[in-house]
N, C-alpha and C positions, 0 to 999 in steps of 0.2 A: 723347605718345610722343616721346622725343628721337630725333635722327638716329642716335645710337649704338645705341639699342634697336631702331630700325627696321632698321638694318644687320645687327644680330645675327639678327633674324627672317628677313631675306632670305637670309643665309648658310645658316641652317638649312633653309629651304625648297629652296634650290638643291642643298644636300647630299642631300636626300631625292630630288630629281628626277634628279640626276646624281651618284650615289655615287662613280663613278670619274672623278676630276678629272685628266685626262691632257693633256699638251701635244699639240697637233695637228701639230706638226713632228716628224718622225721622226729620231732620232739615237741613237747608242750611246756617244759620247764627248763630254765637255763642249765641246771646240772645234767639234764638228759642230753643236751647238745655236747657238753663236755665229755660225757661217757661214750656217746655215739662216735665222737671224733676220735677217741682213743681206740675204739673197736675197729675203726675204718682203716687202720694201718694194715697194708697188704691184704685188704679185703674190699669187696665191692660195696658201695653204698646200699645197693638193693638187698644184699644179704644182711648187712647191718640192720636195716629197717625191719627185716623179718625177725631177727634175734631180739632186738630191743622191744618189740611189742610184748613179748613174754617177760623180758627182764624188768621193764618199767611197770608192768602190772604187779609184779611181786615186790619190788622195792620202789617205794613211791617218793622217797625224800633222800636228801644227803645223809641224814641221820640213819635211815634204814640201811643204806649202803655201808656206812661206817660201822654198823653193828652186824653186818652180814658175815656169814661163814664163807670164807673164800672158796671152799670146795663146792658149795652150792652155786655160787656165781660161775665157777668154772663149767659146771654142767650145762648151764644155759648158754654161755658165750662160746662154747666149744666149736660150733660151726664157723666162727669167724677166724679160726686159726690162731696160733700162738696163745691159746686160751689160758694157759697157766699164768703166763706173764701179764696178759691183759686183765685177768680177774684180780690178780694180786695188786696191780697198780690202780684199778678202779676202787677197790676197798681202801687202799692206802691214801689215795688222793682225797677221798671223802673224809677220812679220819683227819687228814692234815687240815682240811677246810674247817672241820669242827673245832680242832685244837688251836690252829694258828690264825684263823680268820673269823672266829665267832659264828661259824656256820654259814657265812656268806661268801659266795664266789668272788675272789679279788678281781679288780678292774684295771690291772696293768699287765703288760706283757711280762715284766720282770717278776711280778708276784705269781702270775699264772704258771710260769715255767719252773717255779719251785715245786710245783705239785707233781707227784709221781706219775710218770707216763705222759705228761703234757709237754709237747715241744712247741716250737714257734708256730707251726701250721695250725694246730688246734687252738692255741692261744689267740692267734689272729682271727680265727673263725668266731671265737667267743667275743672278742673285742668288737667285731663288726656286727654280728647278729644279735648279741645280747645287750651290749653297751652302746651300740650305734656310733662307734668311734672309727676313725680312719684305720683300715686294716687291709693287708694284702695276704691272701692265703696262697702260698706257693706250692700248690699240689702239682701233680704230673701234667695236667692240662695247662695250667698257667705257665709253667716253665717251658713246655714244648711250643705252645702257641706264641708266646711273647718272644721267644727266640726266633721263630719263623717270621714273625712280623717285623723283626728288627728293633724291638723295644728294649732288648737286653742282649748282651753277648755272653752273659753268665749262665751257668747251669746249677750252681750251688744255691739252694733255696734262700738263704739269708741274703746273699748278694743280689739275687733277683728281686727280693722284697725291697731292698734298699734302692735299686734302680727304678722300680716301678713307683715307689712312694714319691720320687722326685718329679714324675711326669703325669701320673694319674690324678685327676682332681680328688682331693681328700674325701669329699662327700659322696663320690661315686665309686670309691675304691672297693668296698665290700661287695656291692652289687656287680661291679665289673668282674670280679672273680667268680661269682655264681654264674654269670653269663658265659664266661670262658668254659666252664664245665659243660654247659648245654651245647655250646658251639663245638667243643672238642669231641663230644659224643656224636653229634650229628654230621659235622662237616670236616673240621680240621683234626682228623683222627691220627693216631700214631702211625697207622698204616692205611693206605687207601683213602687218603684225603681227597675231598671232592672240590678241587680248585675251580672247576667250571661252574659250580653252584655257589661259590663263596662271595658274600657281599663285601669282603675285605680285600679281594685279590689285587685291586689297584693300589692298595697301601702296603702290600705284603712284599717284603724283601726276598723271601724264598721264592715266591712266585715269579718275581722279576728276573731271578737268576736261572729260571728253568729255560 
């Protein structure tokens, strides 16, 4: 079985287990996903969702954030940790969008990663969920699980992204990553993985080596 065939089977099994592939960050507008993605660095999605409820109630548009007082943003995002850096980059990225992109979120990885605080992980999240383009979000679940499954030998996010783009069907790539998050939280955990309950065990390199 080739890696591409294996990846196709894994996608199918994950689709069966998690038919609803939804982003765990709550948002209603594209810029909200971008900001939530920035806040999620070294913070749980659950905490981010609590914080953004108040944040998005106060600042409703990219322009609102661009005109915001950074110290006021800091107070709201403080529970997410690294709040000074995050608040500064949130305001700066929105100012950059207003100045450099006529108030519209850019739709390429190259342009998105020019924005303050936006790395490839969040850029890919936006590409997949907002623009519905092929995207691999290499978060901790993706890197851990795909390594165990034998889909990649790399652990550096960009290298994992490149490996997976070669074997995951493009139209399934974004949803595949959302399903990995659900799968990683429920079964293929960092510690205490539930191999006996895993629908992917027959395809898993790590399981075969046990």
